[in-house]
C-alpha positions in Angstrom: 42.4 58.2 51.2 42.6 56.4 54.5 41.0 57.5 57.7 44.4 58.5 59.1 45.1 60.9 56.2 41.8 62.8 56.1 42.7 66.4 57.2 39.6 66.7 59.3 40.6 63.7 61.4 44.0 65.3 62.2 43.8 67.5 65.3 46.5 69.9 64.1 44.5 70.7 60.9 41.9 72.5 62.9 44.5 75.1 64.0 45.0 76.2 60.4 41.7 78.0 60.5 43.3 80.6 62.8 41.7 82.5 65.7 38.6 84.5 64.7 37.5 87.5 66.7 33.7 87.3 66.8 31.8 88.4 69.9 28.7 86.2 69.0 29.7 83.2 67.0 26.9 81.9 64.7 26.7 80.6 61.2 25.0 77.5 60.0 25.5 75.5 63.2 23.6 78.0 65.3 20.0 76.9 64.5 21.0 73.3 65.0 22.6 74.1 68.3 19.4 75.8 69.4 17.4 72.7 68.3 19.7 70.4 70.2 19.4 72.5 73.4 15.6 72.6 73.1 15.3 68.9 72.4 17.7 67.9 75.2 17.1 70.2 78.2 13.5 70.5 79.5 12.2 74.1 79.6 11.6 73.6 83.3 15.3 73.5 83.9 16.0 76.8 82.1 16.8 78.7 85.3 18.2 75.8 87.3 21.9 75.3 88.2 22.7 72.7 85.6 26.1 71.8 84.4 26.7 71.6 80.6 29.7 70.1 78.7 30.3 71.2 75.1 32.8 68.8 73.5 34.4 69.7 70.2 32.9 73.2 70.8 34.7 74.9 68.0 34.2 78.7 68.2 31.6 78.1 70.9 28.3 78.6 69.1 26.3 76.4 71.4 28.1 77.5 74.6 27.7 81.2 74.0 24.0 80.8 73.1 23.4 78.6 76.1 25.2 80.9 78.5 22.4 83.5 78.3 19.5 81.2 77.7 20.5 79.1 80.7 21.8 81.9 82.9 22.3 79.9 86.1 24.1 77.1 84.3 27.8 76.2 84.5 29.3 75.5 81.1 32.6 74.0 80.1 33.5 74.1 76.5 36.4 72.0 75.2 38.1 71.6 71.8 41.4 70.1 70.7 42.1 73.2 68.6 43.9 76.0 70.5 42.9 78.6 67.9 39.2 77.8 68.4 39.5 78.0 72.2 41.3 81.3 71.8 38.4 82.6 69.7 35.9 81.3 72.2 37.8 83.0 75.0 37.6 86.3 73.0 33.8 85.9 73.0 33.7 85.0 76.7 35.7 88.0 77.7 34.0 90.4 75.2 30.5 89.4 76.4 31.6 89.1 80.0 30.2 85.6 80.3 30.7 84.4 83.8 29.3 80.9 83.4 31.5 79.6 80.6 35.0 78.3 80.7 36.9 77.1 77.7 39.8 74.6 77.7 41.9 72.9 75.2 41.3 69.1 75.5 41.0 66.0 73.4 37.4 64.9 73.6 38.4 61.2 73.3 40.2 61.4 76.6 39.7 64.0 79.3 41.2 62.5 82.5 41.6 65.9 84.1 37.8 66.1 84.3 36.1 64.3 87.2 33.6 61.6 86.4 29.9 62.2 86.8 30.2 66.0 86.7 27.7 67.1 84.2 23.9 67.0 83.6 24.1 67.4 79.8 26.8 66.9 77.2 26.7 68.2 73.7 28.9 67.8 70.6 27.5 69.7 67.7 29.4 68.6 64.6 32.5 67.9 66.6 32.4 64.2 67.4 32.0 63.3 63.7 35.6 64.3 63.2 37.0 62.2 66.1 39.3 59.4 64.8 37.7 57.3 67.5 34.1 58.3 67.9 33.3 55.5 70.3 36.1 56.6 72.7 34.6 60.1 72.6 31.1 58.8 73.4 32.3 56.6 76.2 34.2 59.6 77.7 31.0 61.7 77.6 29.1 58.9 79.3 31.8 58.8 82.0 31.4 62.5 82.6 27.6 62.5 82.8 25.9 62.0 86.2 24.3 58.7 86.9 20.6 58.2 87.8 19.9 61.9 87.0 18.2 61.7 83.6 21.4 63.2 82.3 21.7 63.2 78.5 24.1 63.3 75.6 23.2 65.2 72.4 25.2 64.8 69.2 24.9 66.7 65.9 25.9 65.0 62.6 25.4 66.1 59.0 23.2 64.1 56.7 24.5 63.1 53.3 22.4 65.8 51.6 23.7 68.6 53.7 24.8 71.4 51.4 28.6 71.6 51.7 29.4 67.9 52.1 27.0 67.0 49.3 28.3 69.5 46.8 31.9 68.8 47.6 31.4 65.1 46.9 29.4 65.8 43.7 32.2 68.1 42.6 34.8 65.5 43.2 32.8 62.9 41.3 32.4 65.2 38.3 36.0 66.2 38.2 37.5 62.7 38.6 34.8 60.4 37.3 35.3 58.5 40.6 33.2 57.7 43.7 34.8 58.3 47.1 36.0 54.9 48.4 36.0 56.1 52.0 33.2 58.2 53.6 34.2 61.8 54.2 34.5 62.6 58.0 31.7 65.2 57.8 29.3 62.4 57.0 30.8 59.8 59.3 27.4 59.5 61.2 25.0 60.1 58.3 23.5 56.6 58.9 20.8 56.6 61.6 21.3 52.9 62.4 25.0 53.4 62.9 24.4 56.5 64.9 22.1 54.7 67.3 24.4 51.7 67.5 27.4 53.8 68.5 25.3 55.5 71.2 24.2 52.2 72.5 27.7 50.8 72.5 28.8 53.7 74.6 26.2 52.8 77.2 23.3 55.2 76.4 19.6 54.2 76.6 16.3 55.7 75.4 18.0 56.9 72.2 16.2 59.1 69.7 17.6 60.3 66.4 15.9 63.5 65.2 16.1 64.6 61.6 16.2 68.4 61.2 16.8 70.8 58.3 17.4 74.5 57.9 17.6 76.5 54.7 20.3 79.1 54.1 20.3 81.9 51.5 23.6 82.5 49.8 24.9 85.1 47.3 26.9 83.8 44.3 29.8 86.1 45.4 30.1 84.3 48.7 30.6 80.8 47.3 34.4 81.2 47.4 34.2 81.5 51.2 33.2 77.8 51.4 36.4 76.7 49.6 39.1 78.0 51.9 41.9 75.5 52.1 42.3 76.4 55.8 39.0 74.5 56.4 40.0 70.8 56.9 36.7 69.6 55.4 37.6 71.3 52.2 41.3 70.4 52.4 40.2 66.7 52.5 39.1 67.1 48.9 42.0 69.3 47.8 44.4 66.6 49.0 42.5 64.0 47.1 42.7 65.8 43.8 46.1 67.4 44.1 47.2 71.1 43.7 47.0 71.1 39.9 43.3 70.4 40.0 42.2 72.9 42.7 41.2 75.7 40.4 39.1 73.4 38.2 37.5 71.9 41.4 36.5 75.5 42.4 35.1 76.2 39.0 33.0 73.0 39.0 31.8 73.6 42.6 30.4 77.0 41.6 28.8 75.6 38.5 27.3 72.8 40.6 25.8 75.2 43.1 24.3 77.3 40.3 22.8 74.2 38.7 21.4 72.6 41.9 20.3 75.8 43.6 19.2 78.4 41.0 18.7 82.0 42.2 15.3 82.8 43.7 13.3 85.9 43.0 15.4 87.8 45.5 18.7 86.9 43.8 19.8 84.4 46.4 20.6 80.7 46.3 18.5 78.8 48.9 20.6 75.8 50.0 19.5 73.2 52.5 21.5 71.9 55.5 20.1 68.7 57.0 21.4 67.0 60.1 20.7 64.3 62.6 20.6 65.1 66.3 21.1 61.9 68.4 20.1 62.1 72.0 20.6 59.4 74.6 20.2 59.1 78.4 22.7 57.7 80.9 21.5 55.0 83.3 
């Protein structure tokens, strides 16, 4: 499958998920978003009037958390998916968050946003799905303030992160083949490539942090990970064809049971690992 045909590289695919009404968005990305905020913004600035940009914000996990933990901040969250921005606006309105605005935008090009407007820019597992990551990074660099110790902070899954890893192993077991093109979820799973792209975009003093968090799952919840509305999953369903989807699901469940046996409490403890790349603007 070519880069252009991966569902998760196609903007329209992210609208298939549909709007979700959650007052406080969370899930597996929340602990990593907290890590990114703590690693990027000094504690001394917690109550300062800083400006934060959240690119590829999804349902707004980082933005909603940051809104209360940086109460005097001004946060703009952007995403190319209207349904995700609609969901985030539901959270903003329901929680009466006065310091967050959400807008539908393509993170690779945001000409409507003035240059050098922000102190910090985040993209937690959003940039990795950009067809042109370097364009996105350069745009973030443009929007950060100069000579202000402003920083960019990017989250990317590692190759052994639970869902991408098990999806790939399931594909290999079903087909007997290796992926010939890296799945988008793992597009920045190489630390050297990650650092290189940040440097190419003009960032300095780059640090790539390796972070992991465990998650406990019930066997009954495994089917939730294989919804075709999720472009990351649909990438694999398109590869194998409709006739093989049920078998894929069966192997996926077997793979989880094999790799992550139930613990004494009856849960499967799975591991999510990511890189958080942080760079400064000159």
